[in-house]
C-alpha positions as CSV (number, residue, x, y, z in Angstrom):
1,M,83.2,80.6,143.9
2,G,81.2,78.7,146.5
3,R,80.6,75.0,146.0
4,Q,77.0,73.7,145.5
5,M,75.5,70.8,147.6
6,T,74.9,68.9,144.4
7,P,77.5,69.4,141.6
8,L,76.3,69.4,138.0
9,L,79.0,66.8,137.2
10,S,80.4,64.3,139.7
11,V,83.3,62.0,138.7
12,N,83.4,59.6,141.6
13,H,86.5,57.3,142.0
14,I,86.7,56.4,138.4
15,S,89.4,54.0,137.1
16,I,90.1,53.0,133.5
17,R,92.2,50.1,132.4
18,F,93.5,49.1,128.9
19,G,94.4,45.4,129.4
20,G,96.9,45.4,132.2
21,L,97.6,49.2,131.9
22,V,95.9,51.5,134.4
23,A,95.2,54.7,132.5
24,I,93.2,56.4,135.3
25,A,93.3,55.3,138.9
26,D,90.7,56.6,141.4
27,M,89.9,59.9,139.6
28,H,87.5,62.1,141.7
29,F,86.4,65.6,141.0
30,S,83.3,67.7,140.4
31,V,82.1,70.6,138.4
32,D,79.4,73.0,139.7
33,K,76.8,74.6,137.5
34,G,78.1,77.8,135.9
35,E,81.8,77.0,136.6
36,L,84.7,76.8,134.1
37,V,87.0,74.0,135.3
38,S,90.2,73.2,133.6
39,L,91.7,69.7,133.7
40,I,95.5,69.8,133.2
41,G,98.5,67.6,133.6
42,P,101.6,66.3,131.8
43,N,101.3,64.6,128.4
44,G,99.8,61.1,128.9
45,A,98.3,62.0,132.3
46,G,94.9,60.8,131.1
47,K,93.0,64.0,130.3
48,T,91.5,62.9,127.0
49,T,90.7,59.5,128.6
50,A,88.8,61.4,131.3
51,F,86.8,63.2,128.6
52,N,86.1,59.9,126.8
53,V,84.7,58.3,130.0
54,V,82.5,61.3,130.9
55,T,81.0,61.3,127.4
56,G,80.5,57.5,127.1
57,F,83.2,56.7,124.6
58,L,84.8,54.5,127.3
59,A,83.3,52.5,130.2
60,P,85.0,52.8,133.5
61,A,86.4,49.7,135.2
62,S,85.1,51.1,138.5
63,G,83.4,54.2,139.9
64,E,80.5,56.3,138.8
65,I,79.8,59.5,136.9
66,R,76.7,61.5,137.8
67,F,75.3,64.4,135.8
68,D,72.7,66.7,137.4
69,G,72.2,63.9,140.0
70,K,71.6,61.1,137.5
71,S,74.0,58.2,137.0
72,L,75.5,57.9,133.5
73,A,76.2,54.2,133.9
74,G,75.3,52.2,130.8
75,L,74.3,55.1,128.7
76,K,75.3,55.4,125.1
77,T,77.2,58.5,123.8
78,Y,74.0,59.9,122.1
79,Q,72.0,59.4,125.3
80,I,74.6,61.3,127.2
81,A,74.5,64.1,124.6
82,E,70.7,64.2,124.9
83,L,71.1,64.9,128.6
84,G,73.2,68.0,127.7
85,I,76.8,66.9,127.8
86,V,78.5,67.9,124.6
87,R,82.1,67.8,123.6
88,T,84.6,69.0,121.0
89,F,87.7,67.0,120.0
90,Q,91.4,67.6,119.7
91,K,91.2,67.1,116.0
92,T,88.3,68.7,114.2
93,S,85.5,66.3,113.5
94,L,83.6,68.2,110.8
95,F,82.0,67.2,107.5
96,L,84.7,68.9,105.4
97,A,82.8,68.5,102.1
98,C,79.7,70.3,103.6
99,T,79.3,74.1,104.1
100,A,79.9,75.6,107.5
101,L,76.2,76.3,107.7
102,H,75.3,72.7,106.9
103,N,77.6,71.4,109.6
104,V,75.8,73.5,112.2
105,V,72.4,72.5,110.9
106,I,73.4,68.9,111.5
107,G,74.2,69.7,115.1
108,L,70.8,71.3,115.5
109,H,69.0,68.1,114.5
110,R,69.4,66.8,118.1
111,K,66.5,69.1,118.9
112,G,64.6,68.4,115.7
113,R,61.1,66.8,115.6
114,S,60.9,65.8,111.9
115,Q,61.5,62.2,111.0
116,A,63.9,61.3,108.2
117,W,61.1,60.2,105.9
118,E,59.4,63.6,106.4
119,I,62.5,65.4,105.4
120,L,63.1,63.2,102.4
121,L,59.5,63.7,101.2
122,G,59.8,67.5,101.8
123,L,56.7,67.7,103.9
124,P,55.6,71.2,104.9
125,G,56.4,70.7,108.6
126,A,59.9,69.4,107.8
127,R,60.6,72.2,105.4
128,A,59.6,74.8,108.0
129,E,61.8,73.1,110.6
130,Q,64.7,73.1,108.1
131,R,64.3,76.9,107.6
132,R,64.3,77.5,111.3
133,F,67.5,75.4,111.6
134,Q,69.2,77.4,108.9
135,E,68.3,80.7,110.6
136,K,69.5,79.4,113.9
137,A,72.7,78.0,112.4
138,A,73.4,81.4,110.9
139,E,72.9,83.0,114.3
140,I,75.4,80.5,115.9
141,L,78.0,81.1,113.2
142,E,77.7,84.9,113.8
143,F,78.0,84.3,117.5
144,V,81.3,82.4,117.2
145,G,82.7,84.9,114.6
146,L,82.0,83.0,111.4
147,G,79.1,85.1,110.2
148,G,80.5,85.6,106.7
149,R,81.6,82.0,106.2
150,G,78.3,80.0,106.2
151,E,78.5,79.1,102.5
152,S,82.2,78.1,102.6
153,L,83.1,74.5,102.7
154,A,84.3,73.4,106.1
155,G,87.4,71.9,104.5
156,S,88.3,75.3,102.9
157,L,88.3,77.1,106.2
158,A,91.6,78.1,107.9
159,Y,92.5,75.8,110.9
160,G,91.5,78.4,113.5
161,E,88.2,78.9,111.7
162,Q,87.6,75.1,111.8
163,R,88.1,75.1,115.5
164,L,85.5,77.8,115.8
165,L,83.2,75.8,113.6
166,G,83.6,72.8,115.8
167,L,82.5,75.0,118.7
168,A,79.5,76.2,116.7
169,V,78.5,72.6,116.0
170,A,78.8,71.8,119.7
171,L,76.7,74.9,120.7
172,A,74.0,73.8,118.2
173,A,73.4,70.7,120.4
174,D,72.4,73.1,123.2
175,P,74.8,71.9,125.9
176,S,74.4,72.3,129.6
177,L,77.9,71.1,130.1
178,L,80.4,71.7,127.3
179,L,83.7,69.7,127.2
180,L,86.4,71.5,125.2
181,D,89.4,69.3,124.3
182,E,92.3,71.6,123.4
183,P,90.1,74.2,121.7
184,V,92.9,76.7,120.9
185,S,95.5,74.1,119.7
186,G,97.1,75.5,116.6
187,M,95.7,79.0,117.1
188,N,97.9,82.1,117.0
189,P,98.0,84.5,120.0
190,T,95.4,86.8,118.5
191,E,93.0,83.9,117.8
192,T,93.6,82.6,121.3
193,T,92.7,86.0,122.8
194,N,89.6,86.2,120.7
195,F,88.6,82.7,121.8
196,I,89.0,83.6,125.4
197,R,86.5,86.5,124.8
198,L,84.2,84.0,123.1
199,L,84.3,81.6,126.1
200,D,83.1,84.5,128.3
201,K,80.1,84.9,125.9
202,V,79.4,81.2,126.0
203,R,79.4,81.3,129.8
204,Q,77.0,84.2,129.8
205,K,74.5,81.9,128.1
206,G,74.6,79.7,131.2
207,V,76.8,76.9,129.8
208,T,79.1,75.1,132.2
209,I,82.5,74.3,130.8
210,L,85.1,71.6,131.4
211,L,88.3,72.4,129.6
212,V,91.5,70.5,128.6
213,E,94.1,72.8,127.2
214,H,97.9,73.1,126.7
215,D,98.0,76.9,126.7
216,M,98.6,77.7,130.4
217,R,98.2,81.4,129.9
218,M,94.7,80.7,128.8
219,V,94.0,78.2,131.5
220,M,95.2,80.5,134.3
221,E,93.1,83.4,132.9
222,V,89.8,81.7,132.3
223,S,89.5,79.0,135.0
224,D,87.4,79.2,138.2
225,R,89.2,76.0,139.3
226,I,91.9,73.8,138.0
227,V,92.1,70.1,138.5
228,V,95.5,68.5,137.9
229,L,95.9,65.0,136.7
230,N,99.2,63.1,136.8
231,Q,99.8,59.5,136.1
232,G,96.0,58.8,136.2
233,K,95.5,60.4,139.6
234,I,94.3,63.8,140.8
235,I,97.1,65.6,142.6
236,A,95.5,69.0,143.0
237,D,92.2,70.8,142.8
238,G,91.9,74.5,143.4
239,S,92.3,78.1,142.1
240,A,95.0,79.1,139.7
241,R,97.1,80.5,142.5
242,E,96.6,77.4,144.7
243,V,97.6,75.1,141.9
244,Q,100.6,77.1,140.9
245,Q,101.9,76.9,144.4
246,H,101.1,73.3,145.0
247,P,104.4,71.3,145.4
248,D,103.2,68.2,143.7
249,V,102.1,70.3,140.7
250,I,105.4,72.1,140.5
251,H,107.2,68.8,140.5
252,A,105.0,66.9,138.1
253,Y,103.9,69.7,135.8
254,L,104.9,73.3,136.1
255,G,108.5,72.4,136.8
256,H,108.7,70.7,133.4
257,G,107.8,73.8,131.4
258,R,104.5,75.6,131.0
259,R,103.8,74.4,127.5
260,H,103.4,70.7,128.1
261,A,99.9,70.0,129.6
């Protein structure tokens, strides 16, 4: 895939320090609009830390992140989400005592216009918006394969279904860039295959994806490009074939077994 003049996401010479420990040193990569880019590397390489700095959970010690040409410096996590950068987490972050449908409705409120007091008073405009949200939430659940589970409590869903619900909540926020942190962790092979098909459907909606994942079969199958992080530094950036043949990657990652991202 040809590279654009202006990437959708630019991570420019980012470093992250925890006290005297350097977690990421001079990380530099980009993601073009419409791409699916995977960020891989050995355990402890800094992949989740990279996600945390892109989404505003951590502030970099140096460097800059730009999204659609705009700097993210100083923005809060909710402000970054409002720009269209939405993420999932390694561990599901759902409201387990709420229904699956309600979890997705909560995600839709980023686009809502009603104020909290209007909702509490049950004003006509707020009620109409809530009905639209419920209809949209049902559509999203159907899209991810949970069409019959809307009234089930999130905590009662099987683990693989909870992962799908987490994706549904993220999609409800209408992302331009979706960051998926180990989305098929704990899924069986059939669930993983189905998730790969689902990713293709998400991309057809125009969503750009940055992926962290342990399952190398999935990574090699779905990625337009793969960025390899090791000891806080980027050591390779290219196609699946290029990365598999890169000597630094073979030494640092593939040579240690294909299951330890």
